[in-house]
C-alpha angles and dihedrals in degrees: 000000000000121000113260106182119100119244094243092053092050094051091046091051090051090047091233090131133014132231094263092052091048091051092050091048093048092050090047092048092050094047097048100028094247130153112250093247092051090047091053091050093045091054091048093242090128138003116247092235090053092047092053091046092052094046092047093051097040098043099032092238125146123240110230122217101217093180088080095045118140116205117253110184094191091058093043090056091058090074126045122231088243093059093043091053096039094057100021095238137135131204109234112175148314118277130191120233107178108303093341129092111217131192111238108216125186108220138183088210111029089174092066102110092182090059093047093047093050093048091049090050097050097038097040089222131111109249125235104197118219136182130241136155112280094233091054093049090050090049091053091049091051094047103041102028104029100030093233116136096174113096117229120245112281112252121190110187126192134194094265098051139048118263088255097052099111090059098042101044099063094062092098105152104045143013113241123206127179125223122184116341131349092274092063106066115166119199112207125193118212122218095227112080137165135198120253118171090337092305126110117231134183120242116225124240102246095209091060098037100100092048091049091049092053092048092049093050091049094049095046091050090051091050091050092045091052092049095243092125135009129228088242092056091048093049090047092053092047091051090050091052091048090053090051090053093056 
């Protein structure tokens, strides 16, 4: 029997979160296209480890350690990359439950009956939902379905900033816009400047900020993927800019 209660209802019943926190998380999830669990974690209402522990205990679902995963091409072929990305899930292995062979699937949202139904339809196996950290599931999808071994830049949003804020904020000295492809980067100086620790910086146009953030994330990921820069070099440069801001 598949779980039917919604995640928010479960956490409210267990008094892990309150009504106000749930409302904030739901609004945040809707605005930034987040899953509820990810929105709760992003707003620091609950730690991801605690969330997985509660769901595992309350729903009777196993937590899968994907760090020890061994590739099984036959199982991977049971689910398309589109479905894996659409629902943020990853097929792990076959498990025996009595006489039946079930497909163990690590899911960000094991309460999503639409996801379970679609996986069962395309794979022709009954699904046994399991839990795993969202970041790890996304990493497995990138590696085994998309052929991308490079991890994306870590982004830790909060309720007062856009999900791309950690990447956009450190650009203190100049506004960067992108025209054409990633090889054509145009640096534009704005006329309005202000003094910060004796250094001049450019203020961003707020109306264009989200679009610029998205473009910046995309370009940096391409540069890392192509080996033109490393994550360590990027983090080092960001830290230097942060020090200059202080």
